[in-house]
C-alpha positions, 0 to 999 in steps of 0.5 A: 608181306614180301612184294615183287614186281612181275613182268607180263609182256609190256605190263607189270603187276605186283605180287605179295607173298606170305609165308605160313604153315599147313595146319598142324604141321611144320610144312612151310608154304608160300601164298601169292596174292594179287587183287587184280588176278585173285580177288574174285569169288572163285579160284577158277572162273571163266573170265577173259583173263583166265590164262593171264591169271595163271601165267602170273601165278606161275611167273610170280612163284618163280620170281619169288624163288629165284630172288629169295634164299628159300628153295622148295623141296618139291614143285607141285604142278596140277592141271593146265593152270600150272602147266608153265611150272615144269617149263620154267623149272627146266628152261627159265630158272636153272639156278634152282638146280634139280627140284622134283616136280 
């Protein structure tokens, strides 16, 4: 896997990225892994760090995109967990150009 360090305020967390394809298709997807934030029984929890987990996910996703040659055709943001995705796309990672979301 490819690894990047992501800043979260004064803290830093490592993100690992895996490229794969949707089953029975040629659609490439990138998966983000971090044991501290995602090594849980469920994707959605009521843990105290729930907000921080999804800030990490959004920021790690954009750090990967901004540091690689890979460019998405579409950014999918659904519900509050990915609410920072459109903001980051417009205000923080301008080099991506015009990517539909």
